[in-house]
N, C-alpha and C positions, 0 to 999 in steps of 0.2 A: 649731872654729877653721879648718877647711878651707874653709868657705863664704866667710868674710871674705877669706881669701888669694886665692881664685879671683876674687872680686869685685874685689879690689885689682888683681890681674893684668889682668883684662879692662878695668878702667878705664884703666890705664896703656897698654894696647894700643890702646884707643879713642882716647885723647889723642895717642898717638904717630902713629897712622894719619893723623889730621887735621893734626897739625903737619907731618908729612912731606909730606902732599899739598899743603898750602898753601905749604910751602917750595919744592917742586918747581915749582908754578905761578908763584911769585914769581921763581924763577930763570929760568924761560922768558920772563917779561916783561922781565927785565933783559937777556937776550940780544937781545930785540927793541930795547930802548932803546939798546943798544950800536951798532945800525945807523943811528941818527939822525945826520944831517949837521949838527946844531947845534953851534955853538962855545960855547954858553952852558952852563957847568958847573953852573949852578943849576937847569937844566930838570929838573923832577921830582926835586928833590934828596932828597926823602924816600924815594925808591925805592932802598933799599940794605939789605943784610943785615949781620949781625954780621961783624966782621972775622975772627972765628974760623971763621965759615962753617958751623958745624955746626947742624943743625936744632934740637937741644936748647938751643942758646945764641942762637937767632935772635930770641927774644922781644923783645929790646931794639929791634929794627927789624922788628916783626911786620907783614907786608904787610896782613893783615886789619884791623889796628888803626891802623897808623902811616902807611901809604902814601896819598898824595894820590890821590883819585879811585877808590880800590879799596874795595869792600865785599864782605863774605863772608856766607855762610849755612852754618852747621854746619862752619866751617873751610875751606870751599871758595869760591874767588873766583866770585861770581855777578853782580857789577856792576862796570863799568869806565866811568868818566865823566871823560875828560881833554879836554874841549872847550876850544878857544881857549887852549891853553898854548904854542903856537908850535912844534909839532913839525915838523921838516923831514925827511921820510923816505918810506918806502913801507910797504905791507902785505905785501910778499913774505915777510918773516920773522916776521910776526905769528904767535904760537903758538896757532893755532886748535885743533890736536889736543891741546894741553896744558891747555886750559881748557874741559873738557867741560861744566861747570856754568854757564857764562855765560848769563845771561838778558837783560841790558841792556848795550849797548855804545854809547857816545857819543864819537866821535872828531871831531866836527864842528868847523868853523872852525879848522883847522890848515893845514899846507902838505904834506899827503900827496899823493903822485903815483903814477903807474903803474897797473897793472890791479888790479881787485878779485879776489883769488884765489878759485878755485872752492871751496877748503877751507872757506869761510865756511858752506857748506851742511852741514858736518859738525857744526855747533853745534846739536844737536837740541833743546836747551832754550831757544834764542834766541827771545825775544819781541819785542824792539825793537832796531833798530840805526839809528844816525844818523851818516851820513858826509857830510852836506851841507857846502858851502863848503870844498871841497878841490879838488885837481886830479886826481882819480882818473879812470881811463879804463876803457873796456870796459863790457859789459852782461851781466847774468845771463841770457843768451839761452836757457839750458836750463831755466829755472825754469818749472814746470808748475802749481804750487799756491802761492798766497800767502794765508795765513790770519792776519789781524791783528785779528780781531773780539774784542769785549769787552775793550778796553783803554781807555786815556785818550788816544788819539791825537787831535791837533788840527791845525789848519792846513788847507792845500789838498791835494787829490789831485794829485800831480805829473804834469805832462804826459809826463815820461819813462816813466811807466807803460806808455805805448804801445810802448816798446821791448821789452817782455817778450812777444814774439810767439808763444811756445809755451805761454803761460799758459792753463790750462783751468779753474782754480778761483780765484776772487777773492772773498774774504770780508773786507770792511772794516766790517761792521755793528757797531752798538753802540759807537760811539766819539763823538768831538766834532768830527768832520771838517766843515769849512765850505767855502764857495765853490761853484763849479759843477762839474758832471760834465764833465771835459775831453773835447773832441771826439776826442782821441787814443785814447779807449777803443775807438773803432771800428776801430782797427788790430789789435785782439786777436781775430783771426778764429777762433782755436781755443777761445775761451771756451765753457764748457759751463754753468757756474753762476756767477752774479754776485749778490752781496748787499751793497748799499750802505745798507741800511735803518738807521733809528734813529740818524741823525746830524743835522747842521745844514746840509745841502746846500741851495743856493739856485739860482736861474736856471732855464733851460729844460733839458729832456731833449734832448741833442743828436741831430740827425737821423742822425748816424753810427751810432747804436745799431742801425740796420737792417743794418749789416755783420756783426753777430754771428749769423750764420746757423746756427751750431752750438749756440747757447745753448738749454738746456731750462728754465732757471730765471733769472728776472730780478726781483730785489726792490730797490725803492728807496722803500719806504713809511716813514712817520713822519719826513719831512724837511720842508723848506720850498720844495720845487720849485714852479715856476709855469709859466704858458704852456700850450701845447697838448700833448696826447698825440700825438707825431709819427706821421704816417701811415706812415713808414718802418718802424715797429715791426712792420707786417704782413709784412715780409720775413723775420722770424725764424720761419720755418716749423716749426722743431722745438720751439718754446716750449711747455712744459707748464704752467708756473706763472708768472703775471704779477701782481705785487702793487705797486700804486702808491698805495694808500690813505693817507689822512692827510697830504695835501700841499695845495698851493694851485693845483692844475691847473684850467684853465678851458677854455672853448670846447667845440665839439662832439666827440663820440666819432668817431674816424676809421672810415670804412667798412672800411678795411683790417684792422681787428681780426677781421673775418670770415674772413680768410685763415689765421688761426692755428688750423688744424683739429685740431691735436694738444693744444690747450689743455684742461686739466682744472680749472684754478683761475684765476678772474679777479676780483681785488679792486681796485675803483676808488672805494670809498666814502670819505666825508668829504673831498670836494674841492669845486670850484665848477663842475663840468661842466654844460653846458647843451645845449639843442637836443634833437631826437628821438633815441630809441634806434635805432641803425641796424638795418634789417631783416637785414643781413648777419650779425648775431650769431646768427641762426638756423642758420648754417653750422657752428657750434661743436658738432658732434654728440658730442664726447667730454667736453664740459664737465660737471663735477660740482658745483662751487661757483661761484656768481656773485653778487657783492654790488656793486650800483651805488647803494646807499642814501646819503642825506645829500648830495645834489647838487641841481642845478636843472634836471634833465631834464624835458622837456615832451613834449606830444603823447601818443600812445597806445602801449600795449604791443604790439609787433609780433606778428602772428599767426604769424610764422615761428618763434616760440619753441616751437611744437608739435613742432618737429624735435629738440628737446633732450631726447631720451629717457633720457639718463643723468643728467640734472640731479637733484640731491638737495636743494640749497638755492638759492633765488632771493630775494634781498632787493632791493626797489626802494623801500622806504619813505622818507619825507621827501624827496620830489621835487615836481615840478609836473605830474605825469602827469594826463591827462584821458581822457575817453571810457570805454567799457565794457571790462570784463575779457574778452578774447577767449575764445570758447567752446573754442578749440583748446587753451587752458591745461589743460583737463581731460584731454588726451591725455598729459600729463606724469605718468605713472602712478607713477614711483618718487620723486617729489618728497617729501622729508622736511620741509622747511621752506619755507613760502611766505609772504612778508610783503610786501604791496603797499601797506600803509596809510601 
């Protein structure tokens, strides 16, 4: 008989913990609602608790079940979607610290004003936040890492991204983001790693990309980018990995690629690149993997490739190369994969 009693007690404790937690979270949201400057008493009318106010009696107005725009997971508020409901107020009293399990927040298309509080950074589980079409002020200038990869994000990369001047890490890969890469990305001078791959990005790679002189990794593969590989990319002297494969890039390879002397990986395959392979690529003495296959490259393989002593894989197949294979290729002693066909 003891085991069922203990199980019953633990079950009650479990349910009370979640009920109490969601009640506290709901109370915190009500305190924020009380700061609204709306005169409309029907705004978020479902946001109310039992008149008796006790957690055990609050089920008649359960925030997780009955409140508009509120969703819960395991009894804790994890989604808040109150877009376009006419809120007039600020985020100053938004209960960031009282909602630690928030993953998705959509407060867009309201009349929120004032600064975006720094406390938003305390929401460690936050995956997506939408505050667009409000009158909010200020910038998250202290933000150093923005990782939104592997979500269902769509639309354009906002030009306001250029305001995050302390940003070092930018991961937007594996989403459904469209439009062009904004030139404002060139204002993020502290960027070290950039991954925009596997989206629906179109247009040219902006020449402002050359301003990212601290970047060691730049990925924009598997998009629909077109136009030239900008010569300004040669200014990114610290770049170690450059992946632009599976796009619609065309025109000649810029000689400035040879200035990326720290490069260990260069993937430009599955594009429409044409013209000769620049002799300057022979300056990439740290290169390990180079794949230029499935393009329209012509002329001969540069003899300068003999300088690439660290090269392990070189793929040049499905191009329009001509001439003989340089004897110097034989000096590439550590090559593991060589495919020129």
